[in-house]
N, C-alpha and C positions, 0 to 999 in steps of 0.2 A: 428333358431339355426344352427350353423355350422355343417358340417358332423362330425361324430365321428373322432376326431383328433388323429392322430398317435402321440405317445409320442415322444417328441423331446427335444433337449438340446440347450440352448443358454446362454448368460451371461446377468446379470442385466444391464451392461453398453451398451448392444445392444438395450435395451429398453429406457434407460435414459442416460443423460450425466454423466460424472464421478462425478461431484459435486452433482448432484441430486441423484445418486446412494448412495453416502455416506450419504446424508440427509435422504434418505428413510430408510437406515439401522438404523440411530440414532432415527428416528421416531418410527420404529418398536420396538427398544429397550425400548423406553419410554412406548409404549403401553403394552409391556409385564410386566411392573411393576404394571399395573392395573389388577383387578380381572377378568374383562370380556375378554373372548378369542374369541368371535364370534361377529364381528362388522358389521353393515349394513352401507350403503352409507352415510346417513346423519351424523351418528356419526363419521365415518371416516373423512369426510370433516371438521366437527366441530373440532375434535381433532387435525387435521393437521393445521388448522388455528391458534388454540391456541399454538401449538408447534412452528410454525413460529414466532408468536408474541414474545414468550420467547427467541427463538434463535436469533432474530434480535434486541432484546431490547438493546438500547444504541448504535447501529451501525449507523454511518453516511450514509453509502451506503449499505443497506440491500441486501442480495443475492436474485436474481430472480430465482424462481423455477417453472416457468410457465408450463414447460413440465410435471413435476411431479404433479403439481396441476391438470392439465388436466387428467393425467393418473389416479390419485386417484378419481377424480370426476366421472370417468366411472367405478370405482370399486364398484360393488353392495354388495359384501360380502368379508370379510377378516377373515381368520381362523388363529389364533396364536397358533401353535403347538411348542413343545419343540425344534425341529430341523429345522422346516420349517415355512414359512409364505405362506399360500395358498390363492389365490385370484380368485374370479369370476369377470372377466373383461368384461363388456358389451360394445362392440365396437359400436353397434347400436342396434336398436330394434330387439330382439330375435336372435342376433348374438353374441355369447360368445366365449371367450378364457379363459382357466383355467391355472393359473401359480402356480408352486410350487417353492418358492424362498428359497435357502439355507441360513441358518443363518450366517455361517462362511465362505462360499465360494462364489465367484462371479459366481454363476451358477443358471440358471433358467430352470426348466423342464416344458414342455408343457404337461398338463394332458388331459386325456379323460373325458367326462362328468361323466362316471361311477366312475372314480377314484376320481373326485372332490366330488361326493356324498358320497363316502366311508369316505373321510376325514371329511366331514360335520357331519357324524354320530359319528366319533371318538371325535370331539370337543364337541358334545352334550352328551358325556359319555354314549352313547347307547351301548348295548351289542354287542361285535364284532361277525359278521357272515361272513365267507369267501364269496367273491363275487360269487363263483361257486354255492353257496347254496341260492342265492337270486333270486327272480322272477324279471326279467328285462322286463319292458314294453316299447316298441319302435314302434311308429306308422309311422316313417319316410318312410319305404319301401313301404307303401301303397299309398303314395302320389307321387310316381315317374312317374306315367302315365299321370296325368293331368297337366294343366297349373298352374302357380303361378303368383301372382301379382309381378311385377319386382323389386319394391323398397319399403323400409319401409314407405315412406310418402304416398304411394298408398294403404296401408293396410286399410281395411274398405270400399273400393270402388270396391269390388269383382264383383258386378253386372255389373258395367260399363266395367270392364276388361273382364269378361266372355262374355259379349255381343259382344265386339270387336273380341275376340278370335273365337267365333263361326261364326261370319260373315266372318272372314278370312278363316275358314275351308270351308264354302260354296263356297268361291272363289277358294281356292287352291285344294280342293278335291270335285268337284261338283257332281260327280256320287254318291259317298258315302253319302255326307251330304244332297243332294237334296232328296235322298231316305229316310233318317232319317226324314226330315221335312215333307215329304208327308205322311209317316206312322204315325207320331206324330199327324197330323191334322185329320187323319182318326179315331183315337181311341176315340175322344171326342164326348160324347153323353149325352143327358138328357132323362131319362126314356127309354133307349135303342134306342133313335132316334138321328141320327147323327146331329150335329149342324154346322159343317164346310164343310166337303166334304164327298160324298157318295162313300164308298169303292167299291161298286158293279159296279159303272160306271167309277170310276177313279182308274186305276190299279197302276199307278206310275207317276213319274215326267213328262214324255213326255205327257201323257194324261192330267195331271193337267194343264200344261202350255197351251196346246191347248184350254182347257175348260176356262181358265182365259182370254185368248184373245177374245174368243167368248162372254163371260160374260161382259167384259168391253165394247165391241162393242155394246152389247145390251143396256147397261145402259147409254152410252155416250150421246145419243140424248135426254134423259129424263131430265126434270127439276130436280135440285138437291134435292128439298124437296118432290119429288114424293114418296109416300109410297112404300116400297119395295114389298108389296103384289102384285102390278101391274106387276112386273116382275118375281114373284115367280115361276110360271109354267115353264117359259123359263129357268130360272137358275137351277131349280131342274132337268130339262131334261138334263142339262149339267153336273150334279153331284155337283153343288154348292148349299149348304144348306143355312139356314136362319141366321147364326150367323155373317155375315160380315157387317151388318148395317141395320138400320130401315128405311133408305131413299135411294133413288137411288144414291144421291151424296156421302153419307157416305159409302155405299157398294162399289161403284166404287173406292173410295180412298183406302179402305182396300184391295180390290182385286188387285189394281195397286201396292200397297206395296208388296203383296205376289208375284206378277209377277216380280217385281224388284229384289226380293231375289233370284229368279232363273236366271234372266238375268244379273244383275249387283249388287250383294249383297254388303251391307254396314252395319255398326253398327247402323246407324241412321234408316235405313229401318227396321232392325230386331227389334229395340227398339219400333218404332212406331207401327209395325205390331202386336207384342205381346201385346202392350198396348191396342190395339183396339179389339182383339178377346176375346170371353167370355169363358174362360177356368175354371173359379172358380165360383161356385154357392153355394157350401156347405162347411162350415168351422167348424172344431172342435177345441175348445180352451180348453187346459188341465190345471187345477189348483187343484191338489188333496187334499191339506191338510185341506181344509174345513173351516167352519164358514164363508161361502161365502154367503153374503146377499146383499141387495141393500140399506138398511138404516143403519146409524151409521157404515159406512164401515171402520172407523178408529179404530174399536173395538179391536180385538185381536192383540197382537203384531206380531203374525205370518202372518197376512193377510194384514192389513193396506193399504199401498200404492199400493201393487200389485192388490188388488181388485178394487181400483179406476182406475188404469191403464186399467185393463181388461174391466170394464164396459164402459169406454170411448172408448176404442179400438173397442169393439163390435158395439157400436152405430155408430161410424164413418165408420167402414167397411161395415155395412149394407147400410148406406146412399150412400157410394161410389159405392157399387156393384149394388144397384138398378138403379142408373143412368147409370152405364156402361153397364149393361145387357139390359136395355131399348134401349140405343143408338145402341147396337149391333143387335137389332131385336129379342131378346129373351124375351118371355113373362113370363118366370118362375121367381118367386121372390127368392132372396137369402135366405138361412137359416143358422143361426149360432148357435151352441150349445156349451155352457160352461160346461165342465164336472168337477164336484167337488165331494166332499165326502158327503154322507148322514149320519147325526148324530142323532140317535134316542133321546139322551138326549140333546135336543135342547135349553134348557133354555129360552123358550119363543120366539125363533127366527124361521125363516122358514127353518132352516138347516135340518129338518126332512121331508121336502116335496120332493118327487121324481122329480117333474117338476114344474118350476116356470117361468112365462113369464118375460122377462126383460123389465122394464118400458121404455117407449119412443121408442120402436121398434115394428116392425110388425111381424117378424118371427125369433126372437132370444129368446133362452131359457137357463135357468140353469137346467142342468140334474144332479141329485145327485145319486151317486152309493156308497153303503156302503163298508167299509173295512170289510174283513172277516179273521178269523184265519184259521189255517190249517185244522180245522174240519168244516169249512164253517159256523161258528157261527159269527154273526154280532158283530162288536166292537161298543158298544153303546155310548161311551163317546168321547169327543174331545181329540186329541193327539197333542202335540207340533210338530213342523216341524222336529225336530231332532229325532223323534221316529216313524215316519211313514214308514220307509224303509221296514220292513218285510211284509207289506201288499200290496205293490205296484204291484207285478206281478199279483196277483189274481184280484186286482182292475182293472188293464189294460185289463185282459181277460173279466171281466164282462162289462167294459166300451165299449169294442169292440162290444159285442153283442147288448148292448143298443143303440150304435150309428148306427149300421146297421139297427136296427128297426126304430129308429126315423128319420133317413135320407131316409130310403128305399133303401139303398145302401151305397157305400163308400163315405166319404168326399173327396173333391178335395185337401184339404190341412189340416195339423194338426199343431197347434201352441202350443208349450210347454211353460210353465212358471215356473221359479225357478227350482232348482235341481230336486225336486220330479216330477214336471210336465214334465220336459224335459226327464227324464228317461221313464216315461209312454208314452210320445209322441213318443220316439224312438222305443219302443216296438210296439206300434200301427202302426206306419208308416211302419215298417218292415213287420208286419203281413198283412197289407192291401195294401202295395205297393203304398203309396201316398207320396207327398212331405211333409217333416218335417221341420218346422221352430223352431229354438231354441232361446228362450228369457230368459236370466239369471236373469234379474232385479238386482240381486247382487250375487256375488260369495263369499261364506263364507271363503274360503281358504286364500285369501290375507287380510281379515279383522282381523284375529286372528294370531298374530305374532308367527312364527315357528309352526303353527298348524299341519304341515305335520311331522316335525321332532319330535315333542313331542305329537303326536296323542294319544299315549297310556295313557298319563296323562290326556287328555281331553275327552277320549272316553266315560266315564260314563255320562257326561253331553251332549256331542255333536254328538257322533257317526260319527266322521269325516272319519273313514275308509270306511263307506258306502257312505257318501255324495261325497267324492272326487272320489271314484270309479264310482259312478253314473255320475258325471260330465264328467269324461274321456269318458265314454261310449256314453253319449248323444251328447257331442261335436263332436265326431268323426263320429257318425252315422248321424248327422244332414245334411240335404241338404243345409240349409241356417241358418246362425247364425246372429241374429239381435241384434245390440248393439245400445245404445242410443248415445254413443260418441266414438271417436277414442281412447281416453285414456282408456276406459274400455277394449279395445282389447290390445293395445300395449303400454300404458303408455305414458311417455314423454321422453325427452332426459336424464332425471335424475331419473326417477322412472319406475318400472316395472308395466305393465298393469295387470288387473285382469285375463284376459285369458292367458296372457304371463306367469303368475305364474304357469300355468299347463305345461309349456314346459319342465321343469326340476325340479324334486323334489324326495324325498324319504320318505317313511314311514317305519322306521326301523322295522324289523321282519315281514313285510308284503310284500312290493315290492319297487322297485325304478323305476322312470320314466325318460328316457333320451330324448325322443321326444314325449311328451304327446299330443301336438296339433300343427298344422302348421298354424301360423298366416298369412302366405303368400297365403294360399289357398283362392280361390275366394268365398268360402262360407261365409266369413266374410263381413258384410255390416252394415254401420252406417245408421240407420233409426230412427231419433229422434221423440219421441211422441209429442203430443200437449196438449192443455187443452180444456175442454168442454166450448166453448164460449157462451153457453146458461147460464152457471153458473158463469164463470169468465170473466167479461167484465169491462171496465174502470169505475171508480167511477163517471166520468163526464157524463156518459150516464144515466141521471136521469130519463128519460122517461121509462127505462126498470126496474127501481127499484120500490119496493113496500114500500110505506111510513110506513105502519104498521110493516113490517119486519125490516126496518131500525131502527125504534124507539125501537123495542124489542131487537135487537142486541146491540144497544147503551146502553140500560138499563142493559143487561146481561154482557157486557164487563166491564162496569165501575161502576155500582151501585148495581145491584141485589145481594142479599145474598141467600145462600142455601147450602145444604149438598154437592153439586158438585162444589162449588165455595169457594176459599180460598182467604182471604185478603180484606181489606176495604180501598180504596184509600183516603188519607187525602186531596190531591189536584188532583181531577180527570181531571182537565182541562190541565194538563201538556201534553207535546208531548208523544204519546204512542209509545213505542218500542214493536213490536209484533213478536211473534214466535209461530209456531204450528208444533208439531211432536209427535212421540211416546217417552215414557220415556225409553231410553236405553243408554248405554254408548257411542255408536257411534254417536247418534243424539246430544249428548252433551248439552242438555238443562240446566243441572246443571252448565256446564261451563259458559253459558251465565248469569245465575243467579249470579254466583260468580263474574264474570266480573262487573256486575251491582252493586253488593254489595261492591266491592272494590273501585268503582269510585264515590266519593262524587260529582264531577262535573256533572256526568251523572245523578245522583239522583236529583240534583238541577234542571235539565232541563226536565226530563222525568220520566214517569212511565213505568214499565215493565209488559206486558200482555202476559201470557203464556197459550196456549191452548194445552193440552196434553191428553194422553190416559187415565190417572187416576189421580184423586185428593184424592178420598177415598181409604184407604188402602185395604178395602175389594174388590175393583175393580181391584187390581193388580193381574196379572195372571202368572207371573213367577219370578224366583229369581233375574234375572238381573234387571227387572223393579222394584222389591221391593227395591233393593240396591239403585237405582237412586231415588226412591220415598223418602227413608229415608234421602238421601243426600240433596234433595230439601228442606225437612222440616228443616234439620239442618242448611242449608245456610240461609234460611229466618230468622231463629231464631238468628243465629250468627251475621248477619249484620243488624238486626232490620228492616226488610223489609216488615213487615205485612201491613203497610199503604202506601207502594210504589210498591208492586207487587200484581197483580191479577193472580190467578192460577185456570183455569177452565177446566172442562172435555169437550172433543170434542163433537160436536153435528152433525147434518146432513150436507151433502155436500153443499146443497143450503144455509144453514146458514153460512157455511165456506166461500162461495164466497162473501156474504154480509159483513162478518167480515173484509175481506181485504179492501172493499170499505169504511166501517165505519172508519177504521184506516186511510185511505187516506183522508177522509173528515176532519180529525183532523191533517192533515199534518204529519202523523207518518211515521215510517219506518218498514220494515220487515227484520228480522235477521234469517239466517239459519246457525247455528254455528257447524254443524256436523264435527267430526274429519275426516270423509270421507263420500262422497256422490256419489253413482254410477251415478246418473243423477241429480235429483232435481226437482220433480214435483211441490213442494210447491214454489220453486223459480219461475217457470213459472207462477203459479197461481197468485202470488203476482205481478209479472211484468205485467201480462195481465190486472190486476186491476188498474194499474197506480201507484203502490207504489214504492218508492225507495227501493232497495234491497241490503243487505249486506250478502254475502254468502261465504261459505268455499272455499278456494282456492284449496282444495284437492278433485279432482274428477271431476264429470260432470259439475258443475257450471262454470268451466274454459272455457267450450265450449258454454255455454249459454250467459254469461256476457262478454262484452268487458269492461275491468276494467276502471272505472271512466268516461265511455261514456254512458252506460245504466245501470250501477250498480257498486257495489264495491265487490272485492274479498278480503277476510280477512283470516288471519292465526288464527285459533281458539284454538291453543295449549297453549296460555298464556292469562290470563285475560286482560292485558293492550292492547294486540294486537287485541282484540275484541272491547274494549271500545273506544280506541283512534280514529280509523277511523270514528266512529259514532259521537263522539264529534267534530271532524274536520268538518264533513259535517254539523252539526248543526251550527257551527260557520260561515261557508260559506253562509248558508241560512239566517243567521241574517244580513249579509252584503249585500246580493243580494237576494231579495225575490223571484226572478224567478228561482233560482237554484233548488228548490224542484220540481217545475212544469216541468222544462226542463228534469230533470233526469227521472221523471215518464213518460213523453210523449215518451222519447226515449226507455224506457223499453217496453211500449206497442208496439211501432213500431218494435222492435226486435222480439217479440213473433209472431206478425202477419206475418213478413217476413220469419221467419225460422222455427217456431215450431207450425204447425197446424196439426190437425188430418187428414185433407184432403190430405196434402202432404204425411203424414205417410201411409195412406191407399193406395194411388196410388203406392208408392214405394214398399210396401209389396206385393200387389197383382201382380204387374209386376215381382217382384222377384220370386214369386211362379210359374208364367208361364215360365220364363226363365229357372229356375232350373228344372222344369218339362221336358222341351225340352232337357236340358242337360242330365238328368237321362235317357231319352229315347235313347240317342246316345251312344257314346263310353264309357261313364262313367260306364256303367252297370257292367262290369267285375271287375273294381277297387272297386266299391261300395260293391259288393258281398264279396270281400276279407276283406274289412274293417268290414262289418257286421259279418262275421264269427269270426274274431278276437275279436270284441266287445262281441259277444255271449259267447265266451270262458270266457272272464273276468266276464260277468254277471253270468254265471252258476258256475264257479269255484271259483271266489273271492267274488263277491257281495252276492250271495245267501248263501255262507258259513258264511260270517259275519252276515247276517240277521238272520240266524238260531241261531248263538251265542247270538245275541241281545235278541231274544225271550227266550233263555235259561237263560240269566241273569235276 
């Protein structure tokens, strides 16, 4: 976002040509005849297109308004007031200008962000409060000390940029930064035993460089595969401990990299060195809102994909850390603990067990800590994610004590998940002084239109005053923010990103935010997850498949009847169109059913197979899911689809993996019709299984799928925009039988090249090491100031709202 802009005056004709200025005024006049006075970009562009069509109708040489079209295409919001038109003009990602255009004069005023937000509240008919009486939140001053990513297209590559920045500092200010590096290496230990350098023998950079030269000379004559224990006594005598490598060759390479950082530092040397040393052995993963189990993880709408993500993440991290620690010469196994909520009323699940081993791992655990009220009474029942806020501070305190006990000390890094987990992670990281990684999964604010402006109308159901405040706190306290895609951070040329939506907003009668988060800060990093390749593998790998499981899944998907299955296919051999998701408005399963119901051509060629969180009404867990359940029933009845649609409740992940392959056996397709998808794990799962995929063009799938090369991007907002691309694909497959196989093979290749948990783990652990070094250097003072500001928001705003929620 631009610096707070001083109010200035200019003319409309200084922004546009004279003809375009006149056209703009006429366009605004037409808009004012309509009831809506607050327009967003897509509606502005659509209305202007319609306006031009009417204006140019019948003209032989229509007027060209390209400059005005470009100007309006960058206008994210338009406020139509009685005397003014106010615009939010997004020149580029997170860089805004605010215009107030006079109705009757050729005059344009440049507004400040605060003034724009005031007009926004006026147009929403919110109660007027003088600016002097409003709480203004502004994080910009706290980011003045550190580096920034230089341009919008580099947003999300903060790790790479910070690596170069710090290597540059080692070169430009060697005395200061060599001391930082030396001290950073001294503090790392396991069970109070130094693992890199001995601070008693190595006092500072000069001593360390001398020790490195002698250590390298000691190792150089040895065969590369010589076990490091044969040189251990000599190295320890120099102050060099065991964490540089398990063989002479590996240790010499790592020590040479460290020497190079003192002698001729570069970004590559720093990256390789941090990647090689063992700074992370204990990881805490925070996911508070509960119902966290290992079977039927698609269960509650509040957990779903996040639980799948975390379980896969934990297994991949343990595998990577075991290999990395062994290669570094450290015999200690990694330990990972997932902290979630203990729920006494567990409904037959393991949610009431304090400690549960994670299947498929050696030293990974689910640690459950109960929610408690202000009297320390345990909350016995499950709570939806929008109601957990009053219990999180005490939960964090209790979790801290439990983690210290289970780890026998502090973790090396803390991973927060979703808004509640990130708030708890930020508290824990501050209290224990460890690296905090923030993973949003999804941010609710951009999902609900004008949820900030009309927060009071939604507060009863969603408690957005608490959630958005928690997001601001955790984003700004975090050392690293992990995003699955660049769009999640900064959007596109035409749309605002999820994190970007926190740059500028107001919650009338609560506060307004003018610089909520700095997208150019190097804390932002794109690290895309993968899929569990033990579960999701190509249908062609028949040797890995279980014949009896394949038969059972075939029977369940197409023939079997039961209380958790709806529909009986008249022609089960038709091409299956497959989808799998939770029943909510954003996932838009009902939109896919409506699209199928409206297309007689699609019904002639295919059946629709829907796997969802609930088929039976008694399995529905919230009002939104109930609304979608009723709509699903209505659509199936309205379009007569009982013999063309199968609607099944989700089962285990292992069965889910085979479902994709069974659909592929029948040359089917997978459709992900969400109105918005932050990333799209099911898209990856289907592609990894060799299925042709049709996925929403809104959100993460745009960065997974190369359209028409390894999948298709669809617009899910209208039924025919879903059905037609599928019909077109079926037509191409009828003409060229290889079309289906080629697309499926390219989907598999895309996943294996770009989206693996191995790549994810390597990037995440390397980020924790780099930002740990950064925290140990000059960032300390800046971070303390940010923490204090966030603590004020937590104690003065968040906790006050939490008390009101309990009172209500």
